[in-house]
PyMOL CGO cylinders between C-alpha atoms (Angstrom):
from pymol import cmd
from pymol.cgo import CYLINDER

trace = [
    CYLINDER, 0.00, 0.00, 0.00, 1.11, 3.65, -0.49, 0.3, 1, 1, 1, 1, 1, 1,
    CYLINDER, 1.11, 3.65, -0.49, 2.60, 5.90, 2.11, 0.3, 1, 1, 1, 1, 1, 1,
    CYLINDER, 2.60, 5.90, 2.11, -0.21, 7.36, 4.24, 0.3, 1, 1, 1, 1, 1, 1,
    CYLINDER, -0.21, 7.36, 4.24, 1.70, 10.58, 4.99, 0.3, 1, 1, 1, 1, 1, 1,
    CYLINDER, 1.70, 10.58, 4.99, 1.87, 11.52, 1.34, 0.3, 1, 1, 1, 1, 1, 1,
    CYLINDER, 1.87, 11.52, 1.34, -1.86, 10.94, 0.83, 0.3, 1, 1, 1, 1, 1, 1,
    CYLINDER, -1.86, 10.94, 0.83, -2.70, 13.22, 3.75, 0.3, 1, 1, 1, 1, 1, 1,
    CYLINDER, -2.70, 13.22, 3.75, -0.33, 15.89, 2.40, 0.3, 1, 1, 1, 1, 1, 1,
    CYLINDER, -0.33, 15.89, 2.40, -1.95, 15.86, -1.03, 0.3, 1, 1, 1, 1, 1, 1,
    CYLINDER, -1.95, 15.86, -1.03, -5.47, 16.04, 0.46, 0.3, 1, 1, 1, 1, 1, 1,
    CYLINDER, -5.47, 16.04, 0.46, -4.45, 18.98, 2.68, 0.3, 1, 1, 1, 1, 1, 1,
    CYLINDER, -4.45, 18.98, 2.68, -2.86, 20.66, -0.34, 0.3, 1, 1, 1, 1, 1, 1,
    CYLINDER, -2.86, 20.66, -0.34, -6.09, 20.30, -2.31, 0.3, 1, 1, 1, 1, 1, 1,
    CYLINDER, -6.09, 20.30, -2.31, -8.06, 21.76, 0.58, 0.3, 1, 1, 1, 1, 1, 1,
    CYLINDER, -8.06, 21.76, 0.58, -5.68, 24.73, 0.88, 0.3, 1, 1, 1, 1, 1, 1,
    CYLINDER, -5.68, 24.73, 0.88, -5.80, 25.29, -2.89, 0.3, 1, 1, 1, 1, 1, 1,
    CYLINDER, -5.80, 25.29, -2.89, -9.60, 25.48, -2.72, 0.3, 1, 1, 1, 1, 1, 1,
    CYLINDER, -9.60, 25.48, -2.72, -9.38, 27.94, 0.19, 0.3, 1, 1, 1, 1, 1, 1,
    CYLINDER, -9.38, 27.94, 0.19, -6.88, 30.12, -1.73, 0.3, 1, 1, 1, 1, 1, 1,
    CYLINDER, -6.88, 30.12, -1.73, -9.05, 30.18, -4.85, 0.3, 1, 1, 1, 1, 1, 1,
    CYLINDER, -9.05, 30.18, -4.85, -12.11, 31.00, -2.75, 0.3, 1, 1, 1, 1, 1, 1,
    CYLINDER, -12.11, 31.00, -2.75, -10.30, 33.84, -0.95, 0.3, 1, 1, 1, 1, 1, 1,
    CYLINDER, -10.30, 33.84, -0.95, -8.85, 35.30, -4.16, 0.3, 1, 1, 1, 1, 1, 1,
    CYLINDER, -8.85, 35.30, -4.16, -12.26, 35.42, -5.85, 0.3, 1, 1, 1, 1, 1, 1,
    CYLINDER, -12.26, 35.42, -5.85, -13.34, 38.18, -3.46, 0.3, 1, 1, 1, 1, 1, 1,
    CYLINDER, -13.34, 38.18, -3.46, -13.17, 41.75, -4.70, 0.3, 1, 1, 1, 1, 1, 1,
    CYLINDER, -13.17, 41.75, -4.70, -9.94, 43.54, -3.84, 0.3, 1, 1, 1, 1, 1, 1,
    CYLINDER, -9.94, 43.54, -3.84, -11.82, 46.43, -2.20, 0.3, 1, 1, 1, 1, 1, 1,
    CYLINDER, -11.82, 46.43, -2.20, -13.49, 44.03, 0.24, 0.3, 1, 1, 1, 1, 1, 1,
    CYLINDER, -13.49, 44.03, 0.24, -10.17, 42.76, 1.66, 0.3, 1, 1, 1, 1, 1, 1,
    CYLINDER, -10.17, 42.76, 1.66, -8.58, 44.10, 4.80, 0.3, 1, 1, 1, 1, 1, 1,
    CYLINDER, -8.58, 44.10, 4.80, -4.85, 43.96, 5.55, 0.3, 1, 1, 1, 1, 1, 1,
    CYLINDER, -4.85, 43.96, 5.55, -5.52, 41.02, 7.86, 0.3, 1, 1, 1, 1, 1, 1,
    CYLINDER, -5.52, 41.02, 7.86, -7.30, 39.16, 5.04, 0.3, 1, 1, 1, 1, 1, 1,
    CYLINDER, -7.30, 39.16, 5.04, -4.36, 39.77, 2.71, 0.3, 1, 1, 1, 1, 1, 1,
    CYLINDER, -4.36, 39.77, 2.71, -1.84, 38.58, 5.31, 0.3, 1, 1, 1, 1, 1, 1,
    CYLINDER, -1.84, 38.58, 5.31, -3.91, 35.49, 6.05, 0.3, 1, 1, 1, 1, 1, 1,
    CYLINDER, -3.91, 35.49, 6.05, -4.07, 34.68, 2.33, 0.3, 1, 1, 1, 1, 1, 1,
    CYLINDER, -4.07, 34.68, 2.33, -0.28, 34.99, 2.09, 0.3, 1, 1, 1, 1, 1, 1,
    CYLINDER, -0.28, 34.99, 2.09, 0.18, 32.62, 5.05, 0.3, 1, 1, 1, 1, 1, 1,
    CYLINDER, 0.18, 32.62, 5.05, -2.22, 30.10, 3.49, 0.3, 1, 1, 1, 1, 1, 1,
    CYLINDER, -2.22, 30.10, 3.49, -0.41, 30.28, 0.15, 0.3, 1, 1, 1, 1, 1, 1,
    CYLINDER, -0.41, 30.28, 0.15, 2.95, 29.74, 1.88, 0.3, 1, 1, 1, 1, 1, 1,
    CYLINDER, 2.95, 29.74, 1.88, 1.54, 26.71, 3.71, 0.3, 1, 1, 1, 1, 1, 1,
    CYLINDER, 1.54, 26.71, 3.71, 0.27, 25.37, 0.38, 0.3, 1, 1, 1, 1, 1, 1,
    CYLINDER, 0.27, 25.37, 0.38, 3.74, 25.82, -1.10, 0.3, 1, 1, 1, 1, 1, 1,
    CYLINDER, 3.74, 25.82, -1.10, 5.34, 23.94, 1.79, 0.3, 1, 1, 1, 1, 1, 1,
    CYLINDER, 5.34, 23.94, 1.79, 2.90, 21.05, 1.32, 0.3, 1, 1, 1, 1, 1, 1,
    CYLINDER, 2.90, 21.05, 1.32, 3.35, 20.91, -2.47, 0.3, 1, 1, 1, 1, 1, 1,
    CYLINDER, 3.35, 20.91, -2.47, 7.13, 21.30, -2.58, 0.3, 1, 1, 1, 1, 1, 1,
    CYLINDER, 7.13, 21.30, -2.58, 8.12, 17.67, -1.77, 0.3, 1, 1, 1, 1, 1, 1,
    CYLINDER, 8.12, 17.67, -1.77, 5.49, 16.15, -4.09, 0.3, 1, 1, 1, 1, 1, 1,
    CYLINDER, 5.49, 16.15, -4.09, 5.80, 15.32, -7.78, 0.3, 1, 1, 1, 1, 1, 1,
    CYLINDER, 5.80, 15.32, -7.78, 3.42, 18.20, -8.55, 0.3, 1, 1, 1, 1, 1, 1,
    CYLINDER, 3.42, 18.20, -8.55, 5.68, 20.61, -6.66, 0.3, 1, 1, 1, 1, 1, 1,
    CYLINDER, 5.68, 20.61, -6.66, 8.76, 19.37, -8.49, 0.3, 1, 1, 1, 1, 1, 1,
    CYLINDER, 8.76, 19.37, -8.49, 6.96, 19.76, -11.82, 0.3, 1, 1, 1, 1, 1, 1,
    CYLINDER, 6.96, 19.76, -11.82, 5.97, 23.33, -10.97, 0.3, 1, 1, 1, 1, 1, 1,
    CYLINDER, 5.97, 23.33, -10.97, 9.57, 24.07, -9.96, 0.3, 1, 1, 1, 1, 1, 1,
    CYLINDER, 9.57, 24.07, -9.96, 10.87, 22.68, -13.27, 0.3, 1, 1, 1, 1, 1, 1,
    CYLINDER, 10.87, 22.68, -13.27, 8.38, 24.73, -15.31, 0.3, 1, 1, 1, 1, 1, 1,
    CYLINDER, 8.38, 24.73, -15.31, 9.19, 27.92, -13.39, 0.3, 1, 1, 1, 1, 1, 1,
    CYLINDER, 9.19, 27.92, -13.39, 12.92, 27.25, -13.78, 0.3, 1, 1, 1, 1, 1, 1,
    CYLINDER, 12.92, 27.25, -13.78, 12.56, 26.85, -17.54, 0.3, 1, 1, 1, 1, 1, 1,
    CYLINDER, 12.56, 26.85, -17.54, 10.44, 29.99, -17.72, 0.3, 1, 1, 1, 1, 1, 1,
    CYLINDER, 10.44, 29.99, -17.72, 13.01, 31.97, -15.74, 0.3, 1, 1, 1, 1, 1, 1,
    CYLINDER, 13.01, 31.97, -15.74, 15.79, 30.66, -17.97, 0.3, 1, 1, 1, 1, 1, 1,
    CYLINDER, 15.79, 30.66, -17.97, 13.87, 31.68, -21.09, 0.3, 1, 1, 1, 1, 1, 1,
    CYLINDER, 13.87, 31.68, -21.09, 13.23, 35.17, -19.74, 0.3, 1, 1, 1, 1, 1, 1,
    CYLINDER, 13.23, 35.17, -19.74, 16.91, 35.55, -18.81, 0.3, 1, 1, 1, 1, 1, 1,
    CYLINDER, 16.91, 35.55, -18.81, 18.04, 34.47, -22.30, 0.3, 1, 1, 1, 1, 1, 1,
    CYLINDER, 18.04, 34.47, -22.30, 15.50, 36.74, -23.99, 0.3, 1, 1, 1, 1, 1, 1,
    CYLINDER, 15.50, 36.74, -23.99, 16.71, 39.77, -22.03, 0.3, 1, 1, 1, 1, 1, 1,
    CYLINDER, 16.71, 39.77, -22.03, 20.33, 39.32, -23.23, 0.3, 1, 1, 1, 1, 1, 1,
]
cmd.load_cgo(trace, "trace")
């Protein structure tokens, strides 16, 4: 059977992703500084949960390639 810890991490990541999307759908004018800070903390927690997974590694590879392309294009 699979590793239970990884399954829990992925489920928590999905839950946090839903919360982030829900929070970002609100109008900008309706957000307080506390709301913005809380959203940043939630996004950071999502990043920490996704980083060691295959999805996180894929995102890192895509962002690395994008950064490399931008760097080459600016030369």
